[in-house]
N, C-alpha and C positions, 0 to 999 in steps of 0.2 A: 030325233036328236040331230044336231048339226055335226057335220064332219069337221073335226078340229085339225087344222094344218099346223105342223110343228113350226116353232119360231126359228128364224134364221139367225143363229148365234154368231155367225160370221159377218153379219151385215155391217157393223162399224168398220171392219177392215175393208170390206168391199166399197163402202162409201168413201173412206180415206183414199183408197187407190183411185177411185173415179175423180176425186178432187185434185189429186196429184197429177193425173194424166191431163186434166184440163189446164192446170197451172203450167206444166211442162210444154203444152202445145202453144202457149202464149209467149214463151221465152225465145230470145234470139239464139242463134247458133253459138255466138261468142259473147262472153261477158263484156260489160261496158268497160271501155278503156278510157282512163282519164288523162293519159299522156297525149300531147299533140303529136301528130304524125310528122316526121321530118320530111320536108320537101326541098326541092332545089329552087323554089320561087324567091327566096330571100338571100341577100348577100351575107357572107360570113364576116365576122369581125376583122379577120386578116385582110379581106378584100377591101372593106370600107376604110380601115385605118392604114392600109398599105404597110402592115407590120413587117412583112418579110424582107423589105429593103433595109430595115434598121437592125435586124437580127443577124449577127455574124455567126457562122458555124464555129463552134468551140471544139477544140480538140480535147479528147478525154485526158484527165490528169494521169500522169504516170503512176503505176501501181507501186505502193510501198513494199519493200522487201520484208519478209517475215524473219523471225529470229534464226531459223535454220539456214536461210539463205545468207544472212549476215555472219553466220558462224558463231553466234552467241548461244551457248548451250546451257551453262549453269550460271545463273545470276544470283547475287546475294539477296536474301529475303528483305523486302521493304514493306512495312505494314501500310495498309491503305488509309488508316486514320492516324492523324497526328496524336501524340500523347498529350493528354490534358493535365493541368496542374491539380493538386489536391490529393487527398488520401481516399476518402469515401466516394465511391461512384465517379471518381475522377472529375468531379464537377464542383465540389465544395472546397474551400480553402483548408488550412491546417486545423486540427482539433483545438478548441479553446482550452485554456488552462483549467484544470479540475478544481472545483470549489465544493467543499462539503455543504450539506444543507445546514442552515443555522439551527441551533437548539431552540425549541419552543418551550418557554416557561409558562406554566399555568398559574394564575393568581386567583385566590378565592377570597 
């Protein structure tokens, strides 16, 4: 009789690990970067168009005072939306005049 060696049930995991190690050995240290590296080799737009001579330094606008600084404490209520005309949903005109349904006579 032949000596029967037991099957290695862990072989798929060992093979997957071997393939992953081979794959990782071929990768670079850093992932691919698609952005161009900024260099000082090119002139900026400000240098090319001489923009800085045309721009004047603006002073910041003075800050508006708030209600407490102005001394306004209690203001009367003002609704944010203006009142609309009509009765229903404030969008339709007045109700039309009521008319009864006409009587229906059946003839045979």
